[in-house]
C-alpha positions in Angstrom: 140.1 -147.6 -376.3 141.2 -147.4 -372.7 142.7 -150.0 -370.4 143.6 -149.9 -366.7 146.5 -152.2 -365.7 146.6 -153.1 -362.0 150.3 -153.0 -361.6 150.0 -154.5 -358.1 152.1 -154.6 -354.9 155.5 -155.7 -353.9 155.2 -159.2 -355.3 155.9 -161.2 -352.2 155.3 -164.5 -354.0 158.2 -163.6 -356.4 160.7 -163.0 -353.6 163.7 -162.9 -353.5 163.7 -161.5 -357.1 161.5 -158.5 -356.2 163.6 -157.4 -353.2 164.8 -154.3 -355.1 162.6 -154.3 -358.2 158.9 -153.9 -358.8 157.2 -157.1 -359.8 155.8 -155.7 -363.1 159.3 -154.5 -364.1 161.2 -157.8 -363.8 162.9 -158.6 -367.1 161.3 -161.0 -369.5 163.6 -161.7 -372.4 165.5 -158.5 -371.3 162.5 -156.2 -371.5 160.2 -155.3 -368.5 157.3 -157.6 -368.1 154.9 -154.6 -368.2 156.3 -153.5 -371.5 155.3 -156.8 -373.1 151.7 -156.4 -371.7 151.3 -152.9 -373.0 152.7 -153.7 -376.4 150.2 -156.5 -376.9 147.3 -154.1 -375.9 148.6 -151.6 -378.4 148.5 -154.1 -381.2 144.8 -154.4 -380.5 144.4 -150.6 -380.8 144.1 -150.2 -377.0 146.5 -147.3 -376.7 145.1 -145.1 -373.8 146.5 -147.0 -370.8 146.3 -146.1 -367.1 148.8 -147.7 -364.8 147.3 -148.1 -361.3 150.3 -148.3 -359.1 151.0 -148.6 -355.4 154.5 -149.9 -354.8 157.8 -148.3 -355.8 156.4 -146.4 -358.8 159.6 -144.4 -359.6 161.2 -147.2 -361.7 158.1 -147.4 -363.8 158.0 -143.6 -364.4 161.7 -143.5 -365.2 161.5 -146.3 -367.7 158.4 -145.3 -369.7 159.2 -141.6 -369.8 162.0 -142.6 -372.2 159.2 -143.5 -374.6 160.1 -147.1 -375.5 156.6 -147.7 -376.9 155.4 -145.5 -379.7 151.8 -144.3 -380.1 150.8 -145.4 -376.6 149.4 -142.8 -374.2 150.3 -143.6 -370.6 148.9 -142.0 -367.5 149.4 -142.9 -363.9 147.3 -143.4 -360.8 149.1 -143.8 -357.5 147.6 -145.4 -354.4 148.7 -144.0 -351.1 147.1 -147.0 -349.4 146.0 -150.5 -350.6 142.7 -150.1 -352.5 142.1 -153.6 -353.8 141.4 -154.5 -357.5 138.2 -152.5 -357.8 139.2 -149.7 -355.5 142.3 -149.1 -357.6 140.1 -148.9 -360.7 137.8 -146.4 -359.1 140.8 -144.2 -358.1 142.1 -144.4 -361.7 138.7 -143.8 -363.5 138.5 -140.0 -363.8 138.5 -140.1 -367.6 136.5 -143.3 -368.2 133.4 -142.5 -370.3 132.9 -145.7 -372.3 133.7 -149.4 -372.2 137.2 -150.2 -371.0 139.6 -153.1 -370.2 141.0 -153.9 -366.8 144.0 -156.3 -366.5 145.7 -157.8 -363.5 149.3 -156.7 -363.9 151.0 -160.0 -363.2 149.2 -162.0 -365.9 150.7 -162.7 -369.3 148.3 -163.8 -372.0 147.9 -163.7 -375.8 144.1 -163.5 -375.5 142.3 -161.9 -378.4 141.3 -158.5 -376.9 139.6 -157.4 -380.1 137.4 -160.5 -380.1 136.6 -160.1 -376.4 135.5 -156.5 -376.9 133.2 -157.5 -379.8 131.7 -160.3 -377.7 131.1 -157.9 -374.9 129.3 -155.4 -377.1 127.3 -158.1 -378.9 125.9 -159.3 -375.6 125.2 -155.8 -374.3 127.0 -156.9 -371.2 127.8 -154.7 -368.2 130.9 -156.8 -367.4 132.7 -159.5 -369.4 135.2 -161.7 -367.7 137.8 -163.6 -369.6 138.1 -167.3 -368.4 141.0 -169.7 -368.7 141.0 -173.4 -368.1 143.3 -174.9 -365.4 143.8 -178.3 -364.0 143.6 -177.3 -360.4 141.1 -174.4 -359.8 141.4 -174.5 -356.0 143.8 -171.6 -355.9 141.7 -169.4 -358.1 138.3 -167.9 -358.5 136.0 -170.3 -360.4 133.3 -168.9 -362.6 130.1 -170.9 -363.3 128.1 -170.0 -366.5 124.8 -170.8 -368.2 124.9 -172.4 -371.7 124.7 -169.0 -373.4 127.8 -167.8 -371.5 126.0 -165.6 -368.9 127.7 -165.8 -365.5 125.7 -167.7 -362.9 128.0 -167.7 -359.9 131.4 -167.0 -358.5 133.2 -169.4 -356.2 136.4 -168.1 -354.7 139.1 -170.8 -354.2 136.8 -173.7 -353.8 138.0 -176.8 -351.9 138.7 -179.8 -354.1 135.5 -181.6 -353.2 133.4 -178.6 -354.2 135.0 -177.9 -357.6 132.2 -177.5 -360.2 134.2 -176.0 -363.0 137.8 -175.7 -364.2 137.2 -172.3 -365.8 138.7 -169.6 -363.7 138.8 -165.8 -363.7 141.7 -164.9 -365.9 142.1 -161.3 -364.6 141.0 -159.6 -367.8 137.7 -157.7 -367.9 135.8 -155.5 -370.2 133.6 -153.1 -368.1 131.0 -150.5 -368.9 131.5 -147.2 -367.0 128.3 -147.8 -364.9 130.3 -150.5 -363.1 132.1 -147.7 -361.3 128.9 -146.9 -359.4 129.3 -150.3 -357.7 132.7 -149.3 -356.2 132.7 -147.1 -353.1 135.0 -144.1 -353.0 138.3 -144.2 -351.2 137.8 -147.7 -349.9 139.5 -151.1 -350.3 137.2 -153.1 -352.6 137.5 -156.1 -354.8 135.9 -157.1 -358.1 135.9 -160.8 -357.1 134.2 -160.5 -353.8 132.4 -157.2 -354.1 131.5 -155.9 -357.5 130.8 -159.0 -359.5 128.6 -160.7 -356.9 126.6 -157.5 -356.5 126.1 -157.3 -360.3 124.6 -160.8 -360.2 122.4 -159.8 -357.2 121.0 -156.9 -359.3 120.4 -159.2 -362.2 122.8 -157.2 -364.4 124.2 -158.9 -367.6 127.6 -160.4 -366.8 129.1 -162.7 -369.4 132.1 -165.0 -369.5 134.6 -165.1 -372.4 136.3 -168.6 -372.3 139.6 -168.6 -374.0 142.1 -171.3 -374.9 144.8 -168.6 -375.4 148.1 -168.8 -373.6 147.8 -167.6 -370.0 150.1 -167.6 -367.0 150.2 -165.8 -363.6 154.0 -165.1 -363.4 153.8 -164.3 -359.6 156.2 -167.1 -358.5 159.8 -167.6 -359.5 159.0 -170.9 -361.2 156.2 -169.3 -363.3 158.4 -166.4 -364.1 161.1 -168.6 -365.4 158.5 -170.6 -367.3 157.2 -167.5 -369.0 160.7 -166.7 -370.3 161.1 -170.2 -371.6 157.7 -170.3 -373.2 158.3 -167.1 -375.2 161.8 -168.0 -376.4 160.7 -171.6 -377.4 157.6 -170.3 -379.2 155.0 -171.8 -376.9 153.6 -168.3 -376.7 154.4 -165.0 -378.4 155.4 -161.5 -377.5 155.5 -158.6 -380.0 158.8 -157.6 -378.3 160.5 -160.8 -379.3 161.3 -162.0 -382.8 163.0 -165.3 -383.0 164.4 -164.4 -386.4 166.2 -161.4 -385.1 169.9 -161.6 -384.0 170.2 -163.5 -380.7 173.3 -161.5 -379.7 173.0 -157.8 -378.6 175.2 -154.9 -379.6 178.8 -154.8 -378.5 178.6 -158.4 -377.2 181.7 -160.5 -377.9 181.2 -164.3 -378.1 184.4 -166.5 -378.2 184.7 -168.6 -381.3 185.1 -171.7 -379.1 181.8 -171.0 -377.3 179.1 -173.7 -378.0 175.5 -172.5 -378.3 172.7 -175.1 -378.3 169.0 -174.4 -378.5 167.3 -171.0 -378.2 169.6 -168.5 -376.5 169.2 -164.7 -376.2 172.2 -162.6 -375.1 171.9 -158.9 -374.3 174.2 -156.0 -375.0 177.8 -155.4 -373.9 178.4 -159.0 -372.8 181.6 -161.1 -372.9 181.3 -164.8 -373.4 184.6 -166.5 -372.8 186.4 -169.4 -374.3 185.0 -172.9 -374.1 181.7 -171.7 -372.6 178.7 -173.9 -373.3 175.3 -172.1 -373.5 172.3 -174.4 -373.5 168.8 -173.1 -374.1 166.2 -172.1 -373.4 168.5 -169.4 -371.9 168.3 -165.6 -371.5 171.4 -163.6 -370.5 170.9 -159.9 -369.8 173.1 -156.9 -370.5 176.7 -156.3 -369.3 177.2 -159.9 -368.3 180.7 -161.6 -368.2 180.7 -165.4 -368.5 184.3 -166.5 -368.1 186.0 -169.5 -369.7 184.9 -173.0 -369.2 181.4 -172.2 -367.8 178.1 -174.1 -368.4 175.0 -171.9 -368.4 171.8 -174.0 -369.1 168.1 -173.4 -368.9 168.3 -170.2 -366.9 167.5 -166.5 -366.8 170.4 -164.2 -365.9 169.6 -160.5 -365.4 172.1 -157.6 -365.9 175.7 -157.0 -364.7 176.4 -160.6 -363.7 179.9 -162.1 -363.5 180.2 -165.9 -363.7 183.7 -167.1 -362.7 185.9 -169.6 -364.4 184.6 -173.2 -364.8 181.3 -172.4 -363.0 177.9 -173.9 -363.8 174.5 -172.2 -363.6 171.6 -174.7 -364.4 167.9 -174.2 -364.2 168.2 -171.0 -362.2 167.3 -167.3 -362.1 170.1 -164.9 -361.1 169.2 -161.3 -360.3 171.2 -158.1 -361.1 174.8 -157.7 -360.1 175.5 -161.2 -358.9 179.2 -162.3 -358.7 179.5 -166.1 -358.9 182.9 -167.4 -357.8 185.2 -169.6 -359.8 184.2 -173.3 -359.8 180.7 -172.6 -358.4 177.7 -174.8 -359.2 174.3 -173.2 -358.9 171.5 -175.6 -359.8 167.7 -174.9 -359.3 168.5 -171.6 -357.6 166.7 -168.3 -357.3 169.5 -165.9 -356.3 169.5 -162.2 -355.5 172.6 -161.0 -353.8 170.9 -157.8 -352.6 168.4 -159.8 -350.7 171.0 -162.1 -349.4 168.7 -164.9 -350.3 168.8 -168.1 -352.3 
């Protein structure tokens, strides 16, 4: 079974974290976000995966050529100009011969891909769209359906007074290869505004697959931090994280006087000094040095970070290579020293 993942652009909503890193490669519990997504697909026997990329692809090539995921066959499609969600799929579709998945590359979900495919085939649908329920659908594409699940209409980002449903497009599709005929060659084109409305106009079978599974668009710093917290606290699952495994990486030294409270994950080659207090949910990356007397609470620290004596980092996300001076207090901060932004 094949899948195309729309890796996406530069991730402006996730700034300043994505100043020097591709959005899909930001670390989630010390592994790239994209790796979590691919691993879940593989567990559903979806192992032929095409990454449709357009922004800073080199870091993706370099990471996955090391083969961190076994039995997964990756191929790559590179946009030289923005193509839109459907245009990117058309560009990447050279070897598509049967039904395939398409996923937005900034969405994390534990949806039942196997069940969704079975539902698609049972309905003989041309396109099946996963739906998720949200409290405020005004920032999303709302999908209206008949009682049997057949899609009746698409409403893109409706104003509050015109909301007719709280079920939105979850960015996960199963498509038949004939759908590719609805996408023009070498042109910016969208599923949401182009392909799907045209299918309805042609009276093609389009079905919705409502799901109560965990779903999050991690495209903002707040949502990104929430995703880390939700996995480490067990609100959702990732096949790359096992809460029963050691929470301290190889060659990491934790002082005997350090206090650890709640779920905490510490990467490799770290040094945790005397009288440090670590309060979860908390993720600390590789090669980090937390000096004596620090408080690190409810935060995500990336790699190669130095936190000075008697400093506090609370409810924050700190990007690679940050040096936090002695006695500092960072609270509710998104900090990337390379972007010179907080």
